[in-house]
Steps between C-alpha positions, in 0.01 A plus 500: 500500500713744700680607181165562328382709795819707491473558124134598526579729793791669322284556192216652701724724709690602187179609327403729788844666519513528120168687499640739762810578296292530181311784670825686566613434140185633331480805727866583437459479124187716511682756718794538261743320731748279318486131591836332454391143571187301573555146624279199558681322782816586696867422458717505191290511183483176302332683214498871417404721209503878462188651347432873482774587746381248762687178565248224567639214704409157631685442826661182626261475797136506377354689797351847443714749315615860505479827311827696485456869423779732390664685788308302761816350646685830524286612791760679710669671209168614356391665823838667547495636146146625553611680817783668311261608227656279235256416220373145533520276198177503294333161496654388830280397791610781732500746213122458475258722689411373849139430401624272221716310748195467726300360207772249411538384860124472547445310175655175634255458792216628279564230240498237776159621613366511142636149441316374810176664384529343154581155642209510744271627222593201282424263788160655574424536129514126437367395839674337793490137607430515874554210738385568855329335798143605574404766756460250786751540784682307771612686812871492568417468870359152428850405384735679741270556798581873517270802474495702177297796363260252340410362845463849645268591211270203566587292193474119512642216297259420217382859455474639150614861470264656246629858510766717663447873543217484247710316238372161389738213576399204286833318546777466754721702264261795546516459878879500496517818292261705713654385828860549385437855379332619820718436806404672825155600368161389629333312214130408492437143382194324371519131593283201412479252789266200483268682261490821706660829398697675775663842514837493678805724529866404491823699530791346304840526665815592312744216433872517428440528123283811531172320434188467713427162659199379701604140566305284255573225250293407199262208538580249226308174499745203495367372166774372273513664159833368376754244620862552398654194329745313722386682815415330833130561429513320165695209646236469774222483238331840542323634191331822387158562663606313817428687823743470791308448827777467760878480539650286777153473650448879522210660316599678180208735410715754315855506362629753756455229764840370388659774714313375808544126435873505441620800700869438571483134393628385162431127466601339171200264513142530626148368439226672303128426502321613185175465310523341157181487290282479810718243672724573800856370461830510686845559351853508635720778358876454523809684378332836565721807468430839658483848350499796742401266783205337321486153342514491121252227416500575128138619507341807342171591667197639321469879499299758305623572148360767273608748237429870526315643198713646220484880507489742209831679427383821669368324811809277517726808483298669775518188718872459435563864589295469819684183606840660433404815691376291793826306512703823488291644785562183702874545443480848652300367793745213554792742508329693778441179695863404447619822662260440788667159543165326447639294210776244538792641302629152420170428322479840329845507334596246234808494281533417128563130568181457701290704257639300207416176679146621580432599139629164377316304767168671424552448127589133536207436733255673268620322187462164678124568512459644151666736254235767565535474878878519467491816289243663728709422808818635344335815363331574831826468692695704243242777538552492876881517466473777242290712736743427783790613279306813406430583865852424620664718234276795582621507861700824555818309579835586343597290197137398437291686240300668776817639656620640169159655434522670840842646409377634168189653657717675759722625220193633320378680813845654563541588132863397524691175541560355845849504649701201375599399853138494616401287204797270552411454867137430405613232256744346747225463760285335235768248407541405867120459549453293185807287575369437852158400367658267245713330766193461722294365206768247407520390865121457503521298179757268657275445802206435265683239292642327808150469646554740791 
């Protein structure tokens, strides 16, 4: 299973990087810049063939790729020759006009954004399978005994949040989205409580991941939908449609009560009272294992499932573009929060190993449910990574596309090349910054995989 996750992750990450390099390749060819090699994957080529002056390669390591343009590696010499007035070689990267170099550098991030738009358009065009709890909530304070924004706003366990800031919230997924996107803002809520509509206000607080939180869980009725074969629940005799009433003698009205019932305890065996076809029964569960502090009984609980309507190509493209733009805007906002130290850096920075694992894990989990769910999960996450790659490369940091674009724009404004030493220093700083980020990301990945 781990090998499958790694292979799926490498494939997904490779596609996103390949799209980026394809943007550079097409822009270079359209700008009259000679491309010496275009590779799918890194390392020594296992296959290569020269067509039309370009050597197409398949690298030993199937992750991403690269586009090698003529003269691109002779950076220092090119700038020195330019300073001396020596004619630059036609067809070389630095022999092209600055605006062409800007276009080539910008094309990589642009293709990542276009790829994300197209992927999201495909998803919305065929409709999305959505699995989500309903819009009924449980207060976190009922679990941990502490005060949260939900308590300060007057919410109660069992409330249904019908709308947030004028936006209808028919599911818990809708609630999460509107709360997460609006930290530190007063939000008007419409709540249904015991048949009465109430107007409340809540102010989400910012968490370490840059999202708004108000301190609520979803209310999911403890009605069994599926029992995993060989699990403690199956061995104890529980079946679909059974409703769990209590665990170890404590009332179990909603699934989030597991946090309260077990707390710091992790018993391998306990008793469960449940309702089976109108009859109350008792069962003893043994050999229970724990995931993230909660017992894994082998039970899937009933939640809402629906499919969004398939959109026409034009509407799907518009929705895909809007979703991609929203994600890009959130990336900008998150960067600002990161500099304000309102986001935990260890959560914000992931290395290639962790990203590969996440892609593979999401793919494997989705395909376990169905082929369609698997593809939707993978495509959605690839779109997110593609936008992240687009945003990261547009940052005006040396070595990145954004840093090179900045250099070429300065050159255009000056109407003459920059001094080679200044450019060299700029690049050196960039290498140090990127190397530092990579070391930090790898360190974060190690902590992630070791469970710390």
